[in-house]
C-alpha beads as a LAMMPS data file, in Angstrom:
LAMMPS data file: protein, C-alpha beads

283 atoms
282 bonds

1 atom types
1 bond types

-500.0 500.0 xlo xhi
-500.0 500.0 ylo yhi
-500.0 500.0 zlo zhi

Masses

1 110.0

Atoms # bond

1 1 1 -193.744 -341.873 115.922
2 1 1 -193.329 -340.420 112.449
3 1 1 -196.218 -337.946 112.299
4 1 1 -196.079 -335.910 115.499
5 1 1 -192.959 -333.965 116.332
6 1 1 -193.621 -331.405 119.054
7 1 1 -196.783 -329.746 120.314
8 1 1 -197.084 -326.111 119.325
9 1 1 -199.494 -324.759 121.915
10 1 1 -199.212 -321.212 120.594
11 1 1 -199.971 -322.427 117.088
12 1 1 -203.075 -324.197 118.306
13 1 1 -204.406 -321.041 119.905
14 1 1 -203.555 -318.945 116.874
15 1 1 -205.173 -321.369 114.463
16 1 1 -208.409 -321.200 116.380
17 1 1 -208.461 -317.416 116.503
18 1 1 -207.875 -317.176 112.757
19 1 1 -209.966 -320.002 111.367
20 1 1 -212.968 -319.621 113.636
21 1 1 -213.389 -315.867 113.567
22 1 1 -216.853 -314.248 113.582
23 1 1 -215.536 -312.304 110.590
24 1 1 -216.391 -315.370 108.512
25 1 1 -220.017 -314.257 108.614
26 1 1 -219.650 -311.542 105.972
27 1 1 -220.778 -311.067 102.391
28 1 1 -219.214 -312.872 99.465
29 1 1 -217.888 -309.597 98.121
30 1 1 -216.087 -308.789 101.385
31 1 1 -214.597 -312.283 101.459
32 1 1 -213.439 -311.872 97.843
33 1 1 -211.587 -308.683 98.797
34 1 1 -209.366 -310.404 101.321
35 1 1 -209.163 -314.196 101.006
36 1 1 -209.051 -317.074 98.570
37 1 1 -212.329 -318.927 98.184
38 1 1 -212.876 -322.081 100.243
39 1 1 -213.500 -325.060 97.969
40 1 1 -214.997 -328.432 98.873
41 1 1 -215.484 -331.976 97.653
42 1 1 -218.730 -333.591 98.876
43 1 1 -218.197 -337.316 98.420
44 1 1 -221.066 -339.110 96.715
45 1 1 -222.137 -342.745 96.862
46 1 1 -221.253 -343.206 100.545
47 1 1 -223.839 -344.657 102.978
48 1 1 -225.674 -342.470 105.515
49 1 1 -225.325 -345.123 108.219
50 1 1 -221.510 -345.203 108.201
51 1 1 -219.587 -346.033 111.380
52 1 1 -216.207 -345.343 109.743
53 1 1 -214.917 -342.938 107.110
54 1 1 -211.463 -342.849 105.564
55 1 1 -209.552 -341.072 102.840
56 1 1 -206.185 -339.609 101.911
57 1 1 -204.846 -336.111 101.338
58 1 1 -201.648 -335.089 99.564
59 1 1 -200.795 -331.404 99.890
60 1 1 -199.368 -330.259 96.571
61 1 1 -198.981 -326.534 97.196
62 1 1 -198.968 -325.025 100.684
63 1 1 -199.314 -321.513 101.997
64 1 1 -199.235 -320.145 105.506
65 1 1 -202.528 -320.036 107.411
66 1 1 -204.224 -322.636 105.253
67 1 1 -206.367 -325.621 106.176
68 1 1 -206.452 -328.864 104.192
69 1 1 -209.376 -330.705 105.738
70 1 1 -209.248 -334.404 104.971
71 1 1 -212.476 -335.683 106.549
72 1 1 -215.389 -333.486 107.485
73 1 1 -218.790 -334.812 108.476
74 1 1 -221.909 -333.577 110.241
75 1 1 -220.335 -334.244 113.655
76 1 1 -216.780 -332.947 113.258
77 1 1 -213.646 -332.677 111.137
78 1 1 -210.012 -333.763 110.840
79 1 1 -207.130 -332.508 108.727
80 1 1 -203.855 -330.597 108.369
81 1 1 -202.992 -326.935 108.770
82 1 1 -200.106 -324.608 108.051
83 1 1 -200.203 -322.021 110.850
84 1 1 -197.614 -319.287 110.273
85 1 1 -195.268 -321.878 108.793
86 1 1 -195.862 -324.529 111.469
87 1 1 -197.360 -327.851 110.420
88 1 1 -200.162 -329.073 112.680
89 1 1 -203.017 -331.560 112.662
90 1 1 -206.491 -331.113 114.099
91 1 1 -209.374 -333.375 115.126
92 1 1 -212.551 -331.816 116.517
93 1 1 -216.086 -332.873 117.407
94 1 1 -219.004 -330.452 117.757
95 1 1 -221.274 -330.419 120.766
96 1 1 -224.572 -332.163 119.893
97 1 1 -226.680 -328.987 120.018
98 1 1 -224.081 -326.844 118.260
99 1 1 -224.572 -325.017 114.977
100 1 1 -221.312 -324.820 113.022
101 1 1 -222.469 -321.576 111.386
102 1 1 -222.987 -319.840 114.735
103 1 1 -219.961 -317.531 114.710
104 1 1 -220.902 -315.950 118.047
105 1 1 -221.072 -319.257 119.947
106 1 1 -219.139 -319.339 123.220
107 1 1 -217.777 -322.613 124.551
108 1 1 -218.260 -321.705 128.198
109 1 1 -221.989 -321.157 127.677
110 1 1 -222.569 -324.874 126.967
111 1 1 -223.757 -326.943 129.938
112 1 1 -221.654 -329.939 130.924
113 1 1 -224.339 -332.432 129.883
114 1 1 -224.314 -331.003 126.351
115 1 1 -220.538 -331.058 125.851
116 1 1 -218.336 -333.281 123.730
117 1 1 -215.348 -334.423 125.816
118 1 1 -211.911 -335.794 124.950
119 1 1 -211.569 -339.161 126.730
120 1 1 -208.255 -340.180 125.122
121 1 1 -205.403 -338.211 123.573
122 1 1 -202.012 -339.497 122.465
123 1 1 -198.965 -338.129 124.267
124 1 1 -198.321 -334.472 123.475
125 1 1 -201.766 -333.765 122.024
126 1 1 -203.205 -330.380 122.978
127 1 1 -206.786 -330.732 124.282
128 1 1 -209.155 -327.762 124.478
129 1 1 -212.679 -326.462 123.933
130 1 1 -213.564 -324.219 121.002
131 1 1 -216.240 -321.690 120.109
132 1 1 -216.833 -319.149 117.371
133 1 1 -217.861 -321.736 114.749
134 1 1 -220.322 -323.584 116.893
135 1 1 -218.798 -325.197 119.989
136 1 1 -217.113 -328.470 120.789
137 1 1 -213.991 -330.366 121.820
138 1 1 -210.717 -329.959 119.929
139 1 1 -207.378 -331.746 119.774
140 1 1 -204.318 -330.347 117.996
141 1 1 -200.839 -331.727 117.493
142 1 1 -197.541 -330.914 115.857
143 1 1 -197.317 -332.967 112.671
144 1 1 -194.328 -333.181 110.347
145 1 1 -196.370 -333.485 107.156
146 1 1 -194.579 -332.575 103.944
147 1 1 -195.665 -331.336 100.543
148 1 1 -196.150 -334.336 98.267
149 1 1 -196.605 -336.782 101.156
150 1 1 -199.774 -338.863 101.067
151 1 1 -201.408 -339.211 104.478
152 1 1 -204.452 -341.299 105.298
153 1 1 -207.122 -340.227 107.776
154 1 1 -209.753 -342.378 109.429
155 1 1 -212.620 -341.582 111.796
156 1 1 -214.760 -344.181 113.574
157 1 1 -218.038 -343.867 115.511
158 1 1 -218.961 -346.335 118.264
159 1 1 -222.150 -346.273 120.363
160 1 1 -221.720 -345.788 124.109
161 1 1 -224.066 -346.229 127.015
162 1 1 -226.209 -343.271 127.970
163 1 1 -227.056 -342.231 124.394
164 1 1 -223.502 -341.212 123.521
165 1 1 -221.131 -341.791 120.597
166 1 1 -217.349 -342.197 120.756
167 1 1 -215.566 -340.672 117.755
168 1 1 -211.932 -341.749 117.283
169 1 1 -209.453 -340.184 114.859
170 1 1 -206.410 -341.827 113.238
171 1 1 -203.663 -340.628 110.898
172 1 1 -201.207 -342.775 108.958
173 1 1 -199.228 -343.415 105.809
174 1 1 -198.549 -346.488 103.721
175 1 1 -196.666 -348.221 106.539
176 1 1 -198.518 -347.481 109.784
177 1 1 -201.297 -345.604 111.533
178 1 1 -201.488 -343.687 114.808
179 1 1 -204.510 -343.176 117.055
180 1 1 -204.709 -339.465 117.748
181 1 1 -207.688 -338.984 120.050
182 1 1 -211.131 -340.233 121.064
183 1 1 -213.949 -337.789 121.781
184 1 1 -217.217 -338.807 123.454
185 1 1 -220.333 -336.854 122.551
186 1 1 -223.853 -337.046 123.990
187 1 1 -226.232 -337.528 121.073
188 1 1 -229.242 -335.507 122.312
189 1 1 -231.104 -336.385 119.127
190 1 1 -228.150 -335.907 116.793
191 1 1 -227.316 -338.745 114.417
192 1 1 -224.706 -341.159 115.818
193 1 1 -223.460 -342.052 112.339
194 1 1 -220.824 -340.470 110.090
195 1 1 -222.535 -338.812 107.156
196 1 1 -222.198 -335.821 104.816
197 1 1 -218.531 -336.741 104.324
198 1 1 -216.522 -334.017 102.615
199 1 1 -213.081 -332.424 102.213
200 1 1 -211.949 -328.847 101.607
201 1 1 -209.125 -326.343 101.217
202 1 1 -209.425 -323.057 103.140
203 1 1 -207.455 -319.810 103.350
204 1 1 -207.776 -318.409 106.882
205 1 1 -205.050 -315.767 106.478
206 1 1 -207.593 -313.246 105.088
207 1 1 -205.255 -310.277 104.761
208 1 1 -205.964 -309.259 101.164
209 1 1 -202.659 -310.721 99.955
210 1 1 -203.646 -314.309 100.721
211 1 1 -206.120 -314.436 97.829
212 1 1 -203.263 -313.792 95.375
213 1 1 -201.430 -317.046 96.165
214 1 1 -202.532 -320.589 95.431
215 1 1 -203.155 -323.600 97.675
216 1 1 -203.660 -327.070 96.238
217 1 1 -204.248 -330.609 97.512
218 1 1 -205.238 -333.998 96.163
219 1 1 -207.940 -336.022 97.937
220 1 1 -208.394 -339.687 97.088
221 1 1 -209.513 -343.131 98.205
222 1 1 -212.582 -342.074 100.171
223 1 1 -214.718 -344.858 101.592
224 1 1 -217.100 -345.577 104.460
225 1 1 -218.082 -348.669 106.422
226 1 1 -221.576 -349.702 107.398
227 1 1 -222.348 -351.254 110.808
228 1 1 -222.155 -354.744 109.247
229 1 1 -218.547 -354.108 108.175
230 1 1 -219.316 -353.582 104.481
231 1 1 -216.954 -351.046 102.927
232 1 1 -218.366 -348.701 100.286
233 1 1 -216.121 -346.544 98.108
234 1 1 -217.121 -343.081 96.930
235 1 1 -218.356 -343.118 93.338
236 1 1 -218.277 -339.395 92.720
237 1 1 -218.006 -335.958 94.268
238 1 1 -219.635 -332.553 94.067
239 1 1 -217.291 -329.569 93.742
240 1 1 -218.538 -326.490 95.609
241 1 1 -217.321 -323.174 96.979
242 1 1 -218.363 -320.926 99.835
243 1 1 -220.139 -317.571 99.391
244 1 1 -216.880 -315.897 98.291
245 1 1 -217.444 -314.634 94.732
246 1 1 -213.911 -315.250 93.427
247 1 1 -213.642 -317.727 90.543
248 1 1 -209.907 -318.408 90.946
249 1 1 -210.699 -322.025 91.856
250 1 1 -210.503 -325.375 90.101
251 1 1 -211.184 -329.079 90.528
252 1 1 -209.223 -331.627 88.513
253 1 1 -210.436 -335.266 88.608
254 1 1 -207.652 -337.807 89.075
255 1 1 -207.562 -341.540 89.610
256 1 1 -209.761 -342.310 92.630
257 1 1 -210.300 -338.680 93.621
258 1 1 -209.620 -335.079 92.672
259 1 1 -207.238 -332.150 93.067
260 1 1 -208.783 -328.910 94.295
261 1 1 -207.032 -325.552 94.084
262 1 1 -207.857 -322.003 95.114
263 1 1 -206.196 -318.587 94.951
264 1 1 -203.608 -316.881 92.812
265 1 1 -203.950 -317.228 89.044
266 1 1 -206.015 -320.434 89.274
267 1 1 -208.604 -320.739 86.504
268 1 1 -211.780 -322.832 86.631
269 1 1 -210.985 -324.861 83.509
270 1 1 -211.977 -328.366 84.632
271 1 1 -215.015 -329.050 86.850
272 1 1 -217.321 -326.023 87.219
273 1 1 -218.309 -324.928 90.723
274 1 1 -221.491 -326.606 92.021
275 1 1 -221.063 -329.569 89.675
276 1 1 -220.952 -333.303 90.403
277 1 1 -218.593 -335.664 88.603
278 1 1 -217.878 -339.406 88.627
279 1 1 -214.616 -340.644 90.055
280 1 1 -212.095 -342.273 87.780
281 1 1 -211.233 -345.822 88.772
282 1 1 -208.196 -345.941 91.035
283 1 1 -205.149 -347.775 89.682

Bonds

1 1 1 2
2 1 2 3
3 1 3 4
4 1 4 5
5 1 5 6
6 1 6 7
7 1 7 8
8 1 8 9
9 1 9 10
10 1 10 11
11 1 11 12
12 1 12 13
13 1 13 14
14 1 14 15
15 1 15 16
16 1 16 17
17 1 17 18
18 1 18 19
19 1 19 20
20 1 20 21
21 1 21 22
22 1 22 23
23 1 23 24
24 1 24 25
25 1 25 26
26 1 26 27
27 1 27 28
28 1 28 29
29 1 29 30
30 1 30 31
31 1 31 32
32 1 32 33
33 1 33 34
34 1 34 35
35 1 35 36
36 1 36 37
37 1 37 38
38 1 38 39
39 1 39 40
40 1 40 41
41 1 41 42
42 1 42 43
43 1 43 44
44 1 44 45
45 1 45 46
46 1 46 47
47 1 47 48
48 1 48 49
49 1 49 50
50 1 50 51
51 1 51 52
52 1 52 53
53 1 53 54
54 1 54 55
55 1 55 56
56 1 56 57
57 1 57 58
58 1 58 59
59 1 59 60
60 1 60 61
61 1 61 62
62 1 62 63
63 1 63 64
64 1 64 65
65 1 65 66
66 1 66 67
67 1 67 68
68 1 68 69
69 1 69 70
70 1 70 71
71 1 71 72
72 1 72 73
73 1 73 74
74 1 74 75
75 1 75 76
76 1 76 77
77 1 77 78
78 1 78 79
79 1 79 80
80 1 80 81
81 1 81 82
82 1 82 83
83 1 83 84
84 1 84 85
85 1 85 86
86 1 86 87
87 1 87 88
88 1 88 89
89 1 89 90
90 1 90 91
91 1 91 92
92 1 92 93
93 1 93 94
94 1 94 95
95 1 95 96
96 1 96 97
97 1 97 98
98 1 98 99
99 1 99 100
100 1 100 101
101 1 101 102
102 1 102 103
103 1 103 104
104 1 104 105
105 1 105 106
106 1 106 107
107 1 107 108
108 1 108 109
109 1 109 110
110 1 110 111
111 1 111 112
112 1 112 113
113 1 113 114
114 1 114 115
115 1 115 116
116 1 116 117
117 1 117 118
118 1 118 119
119 1 119 120
120 1 120 121
121 1 121 122
122 1 122 123
123 1 123 124
124 1 124 125
125 1 125 126
126 1 126 127
127 1 127 128
128 1 128 129
129 1 129 130
130 1 130 131
131 1 131 132
132 1 132 133
133 1 133 134
134 1 134 135
135 1 135 136
136 1 136 137
137 1 137 138
138 1 138 139
139 1 139 140
140 1 140 141
141 1 141 142
142 1 142 143
143 1 143 144
144 1 144 145
145 1 145 146
146 1 146 147
147 1 147 148
148 1 148 149
149 1 149 150
150 1 150 151
151 1 151 152
152 1 152 153
153 1 153 154
154 1 154 155
155 1 155 156
156 1 156 157
157 1 157 158
158 1 158 159
159 1 159 160
160 1 160 161
161 1 161 162
162 1 162 163
163 1 163 164
164 1 164 165
165 1 165 166
166 1 166 167
167 1 167 168
168 1 168 169
169 1 169 170
170 1 170 171
171 1 171 172
172 1 172 173
173 1 173 174
174 1 174 175
175 1 175 176
176 1 176 177
177 1 177 178
178 1 178 179
179 1 179 180
180 1 180 181
181 1 181 182
182 1 182 183
183 1 183 184
184 1 184 185
185 1 185 186
186 1 186 187
187 1 187 188
188 1 188 189
189 1 189 190
190 1 190 191
191 1 191 192
192 1 192 193
193 1 193 194
194 1 194 195
195 1 195 196
196 1 196 197
197 1 197 198
198 1 198 199
199 1 199 200
200 1 200 201
201 1 201 202
202 1 202 203
203 1 203 204
204 1 204 205
205 1 205 206
206 1 206 207
207 1 207 208
208 1 208 209
209 1 209 210
210 1 210 211
211 1 211 212
212 1 212 213
213 1 213 214
214 1 214 215
215 1 215 216
216 1 216 217
217 1 217 218
218 1 218 219
219 1 219 220
220 1 220 221
221 1 221 222
222 1 222 223
223 1 223 224
224 1 224 225
225 1 225 226
226 1 226 227
227 1 227 228
228 1 228 229
229 1 229 230
230 1 230 231
231 1 231 232
232 1 232 233
233 1 233 234
234 1 234 235
235 1 235 236
236 1 236 237
237 1 237 238
238 1 238 239
239 1 239 240
240 1 240 241
241 1 241 242
242 1 242 243
243 1 243 244
244 1 244 245
245 1 245 246
246 1 246 247
247 1 247 248
248 1 248 249
249 1 249 250
250 1 250 251
251 1 251 252
252 1 252 253
253 1 253 254
254 1 254 255
255 1 255 256
256 1 256 257
257 1 257 258
258 1 258 259
259 1 259 260
260 1 260 261
261 1 261 262
262 1 262 263
263 1 263 264
264 1 264 265
265 1 265 266
266 1 266 267
267 1 267 268
268 1 268 269
269 1 269 270
270 1 270 271
271 1 271 272
272 1 272 273
273 1 273 274
274 1 274 275
275 1 275 276
276 1 276 277
277 1 277 278
278 1 278 279
279 1 279 280
280 1 280 281
281 1 281 282
282 1 282 283
């Protein structure tokens, strides 16, 4: 088992308290005073009826309390974090009626019939509920990822009886893949497909100093599968940032994807914020 090492329960709790704080809901100027800007890649050319999404992330420059999200979609997210120097992975699914921008949401206020639930977790995975950024089910695990190591993520969506969808998350490298967890969610009118696929880099340290140091990761090879098994590769991406007003961000197209960077002395010299670009053909 090359990816998981040990489960850091304390790190899981800390990560949630930092990255899902109601303090996120502040002005762009306040954010600029204390944290690096969150930057995203919204993958273009992928189908809206996808039942699988996959892509790779290579962390090129890490900092403590940073999140390198590999696969985000309208139902959940999966990626890697540095939490006070500890390396962890995360896979979460929102409750069907949840609003991810509701920073006051409390997990315990959600009725059982509206909850996403973890139905499978690999040995040592920490299973919990979350709130404060919408609500949902979360799994976290110790993960011995390294700077410069390319890791592949994959999320699948399968229909279940009773108007539910089973989302399953996997992580791997060039030689193998491990099933991390499966989370069942009642649909309640929410789309059972994987759409709005995106990636991002986030600073959740937010102590004023964290904006002065850089974080950087390469995202590549993003694709999605339709219900008939057809695989469709991303043809482009849109580079965006959150409401933070800092311009110390950049996006550098590379073969089959892009590098995004935020913080420190980063300059926006390649792709401007809020701009789409075509992907270079992968080698």
